[in-house]
C-alpha positions as YAML, in Angstrom:
chain: A
units: angstrom
residues:
- id: 1
  name: MET
  ca: [-0.48, 14.04, -3.56]
- id: 2
  name: LEU
  ca: [1.28, 10.61, -1.71]
- id: 3
  name: ARG
  ca: [-1.88, 8.80, -2.44]
- id: 4
  name: PHE
  ca: [-2.63, 10.33, -5.96]
- id: 5
  name: PHE
  ca: [0.67, 8.82, -6.77]
- id: 6
  name: LEU
  ca: [-0.07, 5.27, -5.59]
- id: 7
  name: ASN
  ca: [-3.59, 5.61, -7.21]
- id: 8
  name: ARG
  ca: [-1.91, 5.99, -10.92]
- id: 9
  name: PHE
  ca: [1.10, 3.45, -10.17]
- id: 10
  name: LEU
  ca: [-1.07, 0.58, -8.49]
- id: 11
  name: LEU
  ca: [-2.90, 1.32, -12.36]
- id: 12
  name: LEU
  ca: [0.11, 0.31, -13.89]
- id: 13
  name: ILE
  ca: [0.09, -3.54, -12.76]
- id: 14
  name: PRO
  ca: [-2.85, -4.85, -14.36]
- id: 15
  name: THR
  ca: [-1.62, -2.69, -17.48]
- id: 16
  name: PHE
  ca: [1.45, -4.00, -17.71]
- id: 17
  name: ILE
  ca: [-0.07, -7.78, -17.05]
- id: 18
  name: GLY
  ca: [-2.61, -6.67, -20.11]
- id: 19
  name: VAL
  ca: [-0.27, -5.87, -22.28]
- id: 20
  name: THR
  ca: [2.38, -8.89, -21.76]
- id: 21
  name: LEU
  ca: [-0.94, -10.88, -22.13]
- id: 22
  name: LEU
  ca: [-1.72, -9.23, -25.38]
- id: 23
  name: THR
  ca: [1.94, -9.36, -27.00]
- id: 24
  name: PHE
  ca: [2.12, -12.78, -26.46]
- id: 25
  name: SER
  ca: [-1.49, -13.81, -27.61]
- id: 26
  name: MET
  ca: [-0.50, -11.41, -30.58]
- id: 27
  name: VAL
  ca: [3.01, -12.70, -31.68]
- id: 28
  name: ARG
  ca: [1.90, -15.96, -32.46]
- id: 29
  name: LEU
  ca: [-1.02, -15.25, -34.72]
- id: 30
  name: ILE
  ca: [1.52, -14.26, -36.52]
- id: 31
  name: LYS
  ca: [1.40, -16.11, -40.19]
- id: 32
  name: GLY
  ca: [5.01, -18.10, -40.18]
- id: 33
  name: ASP
  ca: [7.68, -20.27, -38.52]
- id: 34
  name: PRO
  ca: [9.91, -18.48, -36.68]
- id: 35
  name: ILE
  ca: [11.91, -22.18, -36.63]
- id: 36
  name: THR
  ca: [11.81, -21.88, -40.50]
- id: 37
  name: ALA
  ca: [13.45, -18.71, -40.92]
- id: 38
  name: MET
  ca: [15.95, -19.78, -38.07]
- id: 39
  name: LEU
  ca: [17.34, -23.00, -39.37]
- id: 40
  name: GLY
  ca: [16.66, -22.24, -43.11]
- id: 41
  name: GLU
  ca: [17.27, -25.03, -45.25]
- id: 42
  name: ARG
  ca: [18.00, -27.10, -42.65]
- id: 43
  name: ALA
  ca: [13.90, -27.17, -41.97]
- id: 44
  name: VAL
  ca: [13.32, -29.83, -43.77]
- id: 45
  name: ASP
  ca: [14.67, -32.44, -41.16]
- id: 46
  name: PRO
  ca: [12.12, -32.93, -38.60]
- id: 47
  name: ARG
  ca: [14.52, -33.98, -36.13]
- id: 48
  name: TRP
  ca: [16.15, -30.66, -36.39]
- id: 49
  name: VAL
  ca: [12.60, -28.62, -36.58]
- id: 50
  name: GLU
  ca: [11.99, -30.65, -33.12]
- id: 51
  name: GLU
  ca: [15.25, -30.00, -31.75]
- id: 52
  name: ALA
  ca: [14.75, -26.12, -32.12]
- id: 53
  name: LYS
  ca: [11.06, -25.87, -30.87]
- id: 54
  name: ALA
  ca: [12.30, -28.14, -27.58]
- id: 55
  name: ARG
  ca: [15.23, -25.30, -26.90]
- id: 56
  name: LEU
  ca: [12.62, -22.29, -27.39]
- id: 57
  name: GLY
  ca: [9.88, -24.07, -26.07]
- id: 58
  name: LEU
  ca: [7.90, -23.71, -28.66]
- id: 59
  name: ASP
  ca: [7.17, -27.62, -27.80]
- id: 60
  name: GLN
  ca: [4.86, -26.43, -24.84]
- id: 61
  name: PRO
  ca: [1.77, -25.27, -24.16]
- id: 62
  name: LEU
  ca: [0.58, -21.90, -25.00]
- id: 63
  name: ILE
  ca: [-0.30, -21.58, -21.18]
- id: 64
  name: VAL
  ca: [2.87, -23.27, -19.89]
- id: 65
  name: GLN
  ca: [5.34, -20.44, -22.85]
- id: 66
  name: TYR
  ca: [2.71, -17.66, -20.93]
- id: 67
  name: GLY
  ca: [4.15, -18.83, -17.98]
- id: 68
  name: ILE
  ca: [8.10, -19.02, -18.92]
- id: 69
  name: TYR
  ca: [7.79, -15.88, -20.41]
- id: 70
  name: ILE
  ca: [6.35, -14.16, -17.86]
- id: 71
  name: ASN
  ca: [8.68, -15.57, -15.19]
- id: 72
  name: GLN
  ca: [11.56, -14.47, -17.66]
- id: 73
  name: VAL
  ca: [10.05, -10.91, -17.82]
- id: 74
  name: VAL
  ca: [9.91, -10.40, -14.21]
- id: 75
  name: GLN
  ca: [13.68, -11.49, -14.06]
- id: 76
  name: GLY
  ca: [14.55, -9.03, -16.69]
- id: 77
  name: ASP
  ca: [15.19, -11.27, -19.05]
- id: 78
  name: LEU
  ca: [13.70, -10.70, -22.51]
- id: 79
  name: GLY
  ca: [15.55, -13.70, -24.26]
- id: 80
  name: ASN
  ca: [17.72, -14.14, -27.20]
- id: 81
  name: SER
  ca: [17.81, -13.51, -30.50]
- id: 82
  name: ILE
  ca: [16.08, -16.82, -33.07]
- id: 83
  name: VAL
  ca: [18.85, -14.50, -36.11]
- id: 84
  name: THR
  ca: [21.36, -12.94, -34.36]
- id: 85
  name: SER
  ca: [21.27, -15.14, -30.65]
- id: 86
  name: LYS
  ca: [22.00, -11.08, -29.58]
- id: 87
  name: PRO
  ca: [20.26, -10.65, -26.17]
- id: 88
  name: VAL
  ca: [17.28, -8.94, -26.75]
- id: 89
  name: LEU
  ca: [17.61, -6.82, -24.20]
- id: 90
  name: SER
  ca: [20.68, -5.56, -25.16]
- id: 91
  name: GLU
  ca: [20.18, -5.23, -28.87]
- id: 92
  name: PHE
  ca: [17.08, -3.12, -27.92]
- id: 93
  name: TRP
  ca: [19.20, -0.74, -25.71]
- id: 94
  name: ASP
  ca: [21.49, -0.49, -28.54]
- id: 95
  name: LEU
  ca: [19.02, 0.93, -31.35]
- id: 96
  name: PHE
  ca: [16.36, 2.06, -28.59]
- id: 97
  name: PRO
  ca: [18.72, 5.88, -28.67]
- id: 98
  name: ALA
  ca: [18.37, 6.24, -32.00]
- id: 99
  name: THR
  ca: [13.94, 5.95, -31.62]
- id: 100
  name: ILE
  ca: [14.54, 8.63, -28.81]
- id: 101
  name: GLU
  ca: [16.20, 11.42, -30.70]
- id: 102
  name: LEU
  ca: [14.18, 10.93, -33.55]
- id: 103
  name: ALA
  ca: [11.11, 11.07, -31.44]
- id: 104
  name: LEU
  ca: [12.42, 13.83, -28.90]
- id: 105
  name: SER
  ca: [12.86, 16.05, -32.46]
- id: 106
  name: ALA
  ca: [9.28, 15.48, -33.54]
- id: 107
  name: MET
  ca: [8.48, 16.12, -30.49]
- id: 108
  name: LEU
  ca: [10.33, 19.39, -30.08]
- id: 109
  name: PHE
  ca: [9.25, 20.79, -33.88]
- id: 110
  name: GLY
  ca: [5.77, 19.91, -33.16]
- id: 111
  name: ILE
  ca: [5.86, 21.94, -29.59]
- id: 112
  name: VAL
  ca: [7.89, 25.16, -31.02]
- id: 113
  name: PHE
  ca: [6.31, 25.30, -33.63]
- id: 114
  name: GLY
  ca: [2.85, 23.75, -32.53]
- id: 115
  name: ILE
  ca: [1.75, 26.21, -29.62]
- id: 116
  name: PRO
  ca: [2.66, 29.82, -30.73]
- id: 117
  name: LEU
  ca: [0.21, 28.69, -33.92]
- id: 118
  name: GLY
  ca: [-2.33, 27.91, -31.67]
- id: 119
  name: ILE
  ca: [-2.08, 30.51, -29.91]
- id: 120
  name: ILE
  ca: [-2.23, 32.98, -33.06]
- id: 121
  name: ALA
  ca: [-5.29, 30.90, -34.60]
- id: 122
  name: ALA
  ca: [-6.45, 31.69, -31.45]
- id: 123
  name: LEU
  ca: [-6.15, 35.30, -30.93]
- id: 124
  name: ARG
  ca: [-7.27, 35.58, -33.99]
- id: 125
  name: ARG
  ca: [-9.99, 33.23, -34.63]
- id: 126
  name: GLY
  ca: [-12.75, 33.73, -37.83]
- id: 127
  name: LYS
  ca: [-9.51, 35.50, -39.72]
- id: 128
  name: VAL
  ca: [-7.36, 34.86, -42.38]
- id: 129
  name: SER
  ca: [-4.34, 33.37, -40.63]
- id: 130
  name: ASP
  ca: [-7.06, 31.60, -38.25]
- id: 131
  name: TYR
  ca: [-7.84, 29.57, -41.05]
- id: 132
  name: LEU
  ca: [-5.06, 29.20, -42.88]
- id: 133
  name: THR
  ca: [-3.19, 27.88, -39.81]
- id: 134
  name: MET
  ca: [-5.86, 25.59, -38.32]
- id: 135
  name: GLY
  ca: [-6.23, 24.32, -42.62]
- id: 136
  name: THR
  ca: [-2.83, 23.56, -42.19]
- id: 137
  name: ALA
  ca: [-2.65, 22.12, -39.27]
- id: 138
  name: LEU
  ca: [-5.61, 19.81, -40.30]
- id: 139
  name: THR
  ca: [-4.23, 19.12, -43.67]
- id: 140
  name: GLY
  ca: [-0.76, 18.46, -41.66]
- id: 141
  name: GLN
  ca: [-2.41, 15.98, -39.55]
- id: 142
  name: SER
  ca: [-3.98, 13.79, -42.27]
- id: 143
  name: LEU
  ca: [-1.18, 13.13, -44.28]
- id: 144
  name: PRO
  ca: [0.15, 9.31, -43.66]
- id: 145
  name: ILE
  ca: [3.58, 9.21, -42.58]
- id: 146
  name: PHE
  ca: [5.07, 7.20, -45.55]
- id: 147
  name: TRP
  ca: [3.63, 9.45, -48.36]
- id: 148
  name: TRP
  ca: [4.54, 12.20, -46.65]
- id: 149
  name: GLY
  ca: [8.43, 10.99, -46.23]
- id: 150
  name: LEU
  ca: [8.72, 10.12, -49.72]
- id: 151
  name: LEU
  ca: [7.40, 13.67, -50.08]
- id: 152
  name: LEU
  ca: [9.92, 15.44, -48.94]
- id: 153
  name: ILE
  ca: [12.82, 13.47, -49.55]
- id: 154
  name: LEU
  ca: [11.65, 14.16, -54.01]
- id: 155
  name: LEU
  ca: [11.69, 17.53, -53.26]
- id: 156
  name: PHE
  ca: [14.18, 17.87, -50.64]
- id: 157
  name: SER
  ca: [16.21, 15.10, -51.49]
- id: 158
  name: ILE
  ca: [15.85, 15.00, -55.20]
- id: 159
  name: THR
  ca: [15.02, 17.60, -56.80]
- id: 160
  name: LEU
  ca: [16.81, 20.49, -54.72]
- id: 161
  name: GLY
  ca: [19.62, 18.15, -52.79]
- id: 162
  name: TRP
  ca: [19.33, 19.93, -49.72]
- id: 163
  name: THR
  ca: [19.18, 16.99, -47.83]
- id: 164
  name: PRO
  ca: [20.63, 13.37, -47.50]
- id: 165
  name: VAL
  ca: [18.25, 10.62, -48.29]
- id: 166
  name: SER
  ca: [18.76, 8.75, -45.88]
- id: 167
  name: GLY
  ca: [20.92, 7.32, -42.39]
- id: 168
  name: ARG
  ca: [22.09, 9.01, -39.32]
- id: 169
  name: LEU
  ca: [25.52, 10.08, -40.14]
- id: 170
  name: SER
  ca: [27.55, 10.71, -43.22]
- id: 171
  name: PHE
  ca: [29.28, 7.90, -44.42]
- id: 172
  name: GLU
  ca: [33.02, 10.35, -43.63]
- id: 173
  name: PHE
  ca: [31.99, 10.69, -39.57]
- id: 174
  name: TYR
  ca: [32.83, 8.24, -36.81]
- id: 175
  name: VAL
  ca: [31.34, 8.90, -34.06]
- id: 176
  name: GLU
  ca: [32.65, 6.19, -30.75]
- id: 177
  name: PRO
  ca: [29.59, 5.76, -28.57]
- id: 178
  name: ILE
  ca: [29.55, 7.32, -25.24]
- id: 179
  name: THR
  ca: [25.23, 7.18, -23.97]
- id: 180
  name: GLY
  ca: [24.09, 6.21, -27.83]
- id: 181
  name: PHE
  ca: [22.52, 9.68, -28.66]
- id: 182
  name: LEU
  ca: [24.37, 10.68, -31.91]
- id: 183
  name: LEU
  ca: [24.24, 14.49, -31.22]
- id: 184
  name: LEU
  ca: [24.68, 14.82, -27.93]
- id: 185
  name: ASP
  ca: [27.68, 11.81, -28.56]
- id: 186
  name: CYS
  ca: [29.09, 14.49, -31.63]
- id: 187
  name: ILE
  ca: [28.88, 17.19, -29.06]
- id: 188
  name: LEU
  ca: [31.22, 15.15, -25.88]
- id: 189
  name: SER
  ca: [33.98, 13.85, -28.88]
- id: 190
  name: ASN
  ca: [33.63, 17.91, -29.70]
- id: 191
  name: ASP
  ca: [33.36, 16.71, -33.48]
- id: 192
  name: TRP
  ca: [31.40, 19.77, -34.51]
- id: 193
  name: PRO
  ca: [31.75, 18.48, -38.66]
- id: 194
  name: ALA
  ca: [30.42, 15.43, -37.51]
- id: 195
  name: PHE
  ca: [27.55, 16.90, -35.55]
- id: 196
  name: TYR
  ca: [26.22, 19.32, -38.17]
- id: 197
  name: SER
  ca: [26.58, 15.79, -40.11]
- id: 198
  name: ALA
  ca: [23.75, 14.59, -37.62]
- id: 199
  name: ILE
  ca: [22.02, 17.69, -37.42]
- id: 200
  name: HIS
  ca: [21.24, 17.80, -41.66]
- id: 201
  name: HIS
  ca: [21.31, 13.56, -41.80]
- id: 202
  name: LEU
  ca: [17.83, 14.25, -39.30]
- id: 203
  name: ILE
  ca: [15.99, 16.80, -40.81]
- id: 204
  name: LEU
  ca: [13.63, 14.78, -43.10]
- id: 205
  name: PRO
  ca: [13.10, 12.15, -40.54]
- id: 206
  name: THR
  ca: [11.96, 14.85, -37.86]
- id: 207
  name: LEU
  ca: [9.64, 16.91, -40.62]
- id: 208
  name: ALA
  ca: [7.45, 13.76, -41.28]
- id: 209
  name: LEU
  ca: [7.50, 12.82, -38.15]
- id: 210
  name: GLY
  ca: [6.60, 15.68, -36.39]
- id: 211
  name: THR
  ca: [4.30, 16.76, -38.16]
- id: 212
  name: ILE
  ca: [1.26, 15.17, -36.92]
- id: 213
  name: PRO
  ca: [2.10, 16.41, -33.50]
- id: 214
  name: LEU
  ca: [2.58, 19.38, -34.30]
- id: 215
  name: ALA
  ca: [-1.05, 19.57, -36.39]
- id: 216
  name: ILE
  ca: [-2.47, 18.20, -33.00]
- id: 217
  name: ILE
  ca: [-0.99, 20.44, -30.54]
- id: 218
  name: ALA
  ca: [-2.32, 23.42, -32.74]
- id: 219
  name: ARG
  ca: [-4.96, 22.63, -32.37]
- id: 220
  name: MET
  ca: [-5.41, 21.57, -28.70]
- id: 221
  name: THR
  ca: [-3.56, 24.91, -28.18]
- id: 222
  name: ARG
  ca: [-6.45, 27.08, -30.22]
- id: 223
  name: SER
  ca: [-9.06, 25.02, -28.56]
- id: 224
  name: SER
  ca: [-8.09, 26.07, -25.26]
- id: 225
  name: MET
  ca: [-6.64, 29.37, -25.62]
- id: 226
  name: ILE
  ca: [-10.43, 30.28, -27.31]
- id: 227
  name: GLU
  ca: [-12.19, 28.55, -24.65]
- id: 228
  name: VAL
  ca: [-9.08, 30.10, -21.27]
- id: 229
  name: MET
  ca: [-10.20, 33.91, -22.21]
- id: 230
  name: GLY
  ca: [-12.95, 33.86, -22.46]
- id: 231
  name: GLU
  ca: [-12.53, 33.24, -18.28]
- id: 232
  name: ASP
  ca: [-13.60, 36.35, -16.08]
- id: 233
  name: TYR
  ca: [-10.75, 35.97, -14.78]
- id: 234
  name: ILE
  ca: [-9.26, 37.36, -17.98]
- id: 235
  name: ARG
  ca: [-11.88, 39.97, -18.49]
- id: 236
  name: THR
  ca: [-11.11, 40.86, -14.77]
- id: 237
  name: ALA
  ca: [-7.33, 41.02, -15.83]
- id: 238
  name: LYS
  ca: [-8.06, 43.40, -18.33]
- id: 239
  name: ALA
  ca: [-10.21, 45.24, -16.46]
- id: 240
  name: LYS
  ca: [-6.99, 45.88, -14.84]
- id: 241
  name: GLY
  ca: [-5.40, 47.50, -17.84]
- id: 242
  name: LEU
  ca: [-2.33, 44.33, -17.49]
- id: 243
  name: ASN
  ca: [-0.46, 43.93, -20.51]
- id: 244
  name: PRO
  ca: [-1.55, 42.08, -22.73]
- id: 245
  name: LYS
  ca: [1.34, 39.94, -23.54]
- id: 246
  name: ARG
  ca: [1.41, 39.37, -19.60]
- id: 247
  name: ILE
  ca: [-2.82, 38.27, -19.76]
- id: 248
  name: VAL
  ca: [-1.50, 36.07, -22.78]
- id: 249
  name: LEU
  ca: [1.44, 34.36, -22.03]
- id: 250
  name: ILE
  ca: [0.69, 33.95, -17.85]
- id: 251
  name: HIS
  ca: [-2.89, 34.22, -17.28]
- id: 252
  name: GLY
  ca: [-4.07, 32.10, -20.19]
- id: 253
  name: LEU
  ca: [-1.29, 30.20, -21.75]
- id: 254
  name: ARG
  ca: [-0.92, 28.62, -18.30]
- id: 255
  name: ASN
  ca: [-4.03, 27.34, -17.70]
- id: 256
  name: ALA
  ca: [-4.27, 26.46, -21.45]
- id: 257
  name: LEU
  ca: [-1.31, 24.12, -21.25]
- id: 258
  name: ILE
  ca: [-3.11, 21.38, -18.66]
- id: 259
  name: PRO
  ca: [-4.81, 19.91, -21.98]
- id: 260
  name: VAL
  ca: [-1.73, 20.49, -23.57]
- id: 261
  name: ILE
  ca: [0.20, 19.01, -21.78]
- id: 262
  name: THR
  ca: [-1.96, 15.47, -21.35]
- id: 263
  name: VAL
  ca: [-1.82, 15.57, -25.64]
- id: 264
  name: ILE
  ca: [1.72, 15.95, -26.38]
- id: 265
  name: GLY
  ca: [2.10, 12.75, -24.13]
- id: 266
  name: LEU
  ca: [-0.70, 10.61, -25.43]
- id: 267
  name: GLN
  ca: [1.19, 11.50, -28.42]
- id: 268
  name: THR
  ca: [4.58, 9.56, -27.96]
- id: 269
  name: GLY
  ca: [2.66, 6.01, -28.10]
- id: 270
  name: SER
  ca: [2.02, 7.98, -31.66]
- id: 271
  name: LEU
  ca: [5.58, 9.62, -32.60]
- id: 272
  name: LEU
  ca: [6.74, 5.29, -31.24]
- id: 273
  name: ALA
  ca: [4.30, 3.93, -34.06]
- id: 274
  name: GLY
  ca: [5.01, 6.14, -36.17]
- id: 275
  name: ALA
  ca: [8.66, 6.22, -35.88]
- id: 276
  name: VAL
  ca: [7.90, 2.41, -36.82]
- id: 277
  name: LEU
  ca: [7.39, 3.80, -40.78]
- id: 278
  name: THR
  ca: [9.64, 7.02, -40.64]
- id: 279
  name: GLU
  ca: [12.46, 4.82, -40.04]
- id: 280
  name: THR
  ca: [11.86, 2.38, -42.92]
- id: 281
  name: ILE
  ca: [11.86, 5.50, -45.48]
- id: 282
  name: PHE
  ca: [14.75, 6.97, -44.26]
- id: 283
  name: SER
  ca: [16.60, 3.51, -43.30]
- id: 284
  name: TRP
  ca: [16.97, 5.82, -39.58]
- id: 285
  name: PRO
  ca: [18.63, 2.63, -37.31]
- id: 286
  name: GLY
  ca: [16.30, 2.22, -34.93]
- id: 287
  name: ILE
  ca: [13.69, 0.25, -33.45]
- id: 288
  name: GLY
  ca: [10.72, 0.93, -36.08]
- id: 289
  name: LYS
  ca: [13.11, -0.64, -38.48]
- id: 290
  name: TRP
  ca: [14.82, -3.54, -36.52]
- id: 291
  name: LEU
  ca: [11.18, -4.23, -35.36]
- id: 292
  name: ILE
  ca: [10.14, -4.28, -39.18]
- id: 293
  name: ASP
  ca: [13.15, -6.90, -39.94]
- id: 294
  name: SER
  ca: [12.33, -9.04, -36.78]
- id: 295
  name: LEU
  ca: [8.72, -9.88, -38.12]
- id: 296
  name: ASP
  ca: [10.10, -10.18, -41.36]
- id: 297
  name: ARG
  ca: [12.30, -13.09, -40.67]
- id: 298
  name: ARG
  ca: [9.66, -14.46, -37.39]
- id: 299
  name: ASP
  ca: [12.12, -14.01, -34.95]
- id: 300
  name: TYR
  ca: [9.27, -14.16, -31.96]
- id: 301
  name: PRO
  ca: [11.64, -13.23, -28.73]
- id: 302
  name: VAL
  ca: [12.78, -9.54, -30.63]
- id: 303
  name: LEU
  ca: [8.95, -8.77, -31.43]
- id: 304
  name: GLN
  ca: [7.82, -10.11, -28.10]
- id: 305
  name: GLY
  ca: [10.30, -8.27, -25.88]
- id: 306
  name: ALA
  ca: [10.39, -4.85, -28.26]
- id: 307
  name: VAL
  ca: [6.58, -4.75, -28.50]
- id: 308
  name: LEU
  ca: [6.51, -5.13, -24.07]
- id: 309
  name: LEU
  ca: [9.60, -2.80, -23.68]
- id: 310
  name: VAL
  ca: [8.23, 0.43, -25.89]
- id: 311
  name: ALA
  ca: [4.46, -0.80, -24.77]
- id: 312
  name: SER
  ca: [6.38, -0.14, -21.09]
- id: 313
  name: PHE
  ca: [7.96, 2.84, -22.58]
- id: 314
  name: ILE
  ca: [5.22, 4.88, -23.46]
- id: 315
  name: MET
  ca: [3.04, 3.69, -19.87]
- id: 316
  name: ILE
  ca: [6.11, 5.39, -17.93]
- id: 317
  name: VAL
  ca: [5.15, 8.42, -20.03]
- id: 318
  name: ASN
  ca: [1.62, 8.41, -18.98]
- id: 319
  name: PHE
  ca: [2.53, 7.82, -15.63]
- id: 320
  name: ILE
  ca: [5.11, 11.41, -15.69]
- id: 321
  name: ILE
  ca: [1.84, 13.18, -17.55]
- id: 322
  name: ASP
  ca: [0.12, 12.16, -15.38]
- id: 323
  name: ILE
  ca: [1.46, 12.76, -11.88]
- id: 324
  name: LEU
  ca: [2.57, 16.38, -13.52]
- id: 325
  name: TYR
  ca: [-1.11, 17.15, -14.65]
- id: 326
  name: GLY
  ca: [-2.43, 16.43, -10.62]
- id: 327
  name: LEU
  ca: [0.80, 18.77, -10.27]
- id: 328
  name: ILE
  ca: [-0.52, 21.31, -12.17]
- id: 329
  name: ASN
  ca: [-4.16, 21.26, -11.30]
- id: 330
  name: PRO
  ca: [-5.21, 19.90, -8.06]
- id: 331
  name: ARG
  ca: [-8.75, 19.37, -8.61]
- id: 332
  name: ILE
  ca: [-7.38, 16.54, -10.31]
- id: 333
  name: ARG
  ca: [-5.68, 14.67, -8.22]
- id: 334
  name: HIS
  ca: [-8.32, 15.74, -4.91]
- id: 335
  name: GLY
  ca: [-11.07, 14.04, -7.64]
- id: 336
  name: ARG
  ca: [-13.39, 17.08, -8.65]
...
């Protein structure tokens, strides 16, 4: 197991280097000048422009800029925002809990509903409920987030008036930030009205973001369960007269969950990518909205730092999933 762990861990190093190189290169391919965004009307003075470029290191050759960038990353310094002058790392950690809260809610929604729907579809394969479940899942997977989010707002917020249109908390509430996770902070502050308001605001973004992972998890669970339920040990369990629920949930689902866990891990990147659109639509104060604003302002340090941190987070999650996969299925860690 230790060798398996080290092999997976060492793979993170070249992946991380590749991420830094791609991030550095792609940000500089964006059309626009960060100096103009920073100086505004003062950018007409060439002297001020040159001074700003020198201060930010943008007057150096690209290879030198990349070397400076890597040196800062290794030291844990991602620079300061061109617009706000605040450390990128500080701004990131202020906003990241909101994105994680939304992503976890969406993933929990996908798991809680996706796995049971997949099991039902597998056990009733070829019947109306199977076609209905998988047809709904396929539709949910095909819906663009921005369009689906607007439909949810139109139906539940504007037409029915059941949910708020945007934001994370109603204006009449204020919760002292403790952890950055609003729901947890409300509980720690014993502010239950604010907690219910936060839940109320979380419903639509969770539905918009969680529909795709729900659909994918349901389809993967169905396919995996159909395959597992046809194995010899399942037929043996049935021949022994074991309880059907035990056969499905213990013998079947336990083995069927191996590819499902992998899919759940892979969906982390999709959730964070989808959060960019979801947060923009619902004015959710997280990393996605921050990235869009930084893109408009050509804030190089923020773009580089935020993309690098999000990519690193996805790498860590995938690493954890690999380790869990190896623990669940010993054949994986032995290279079989």
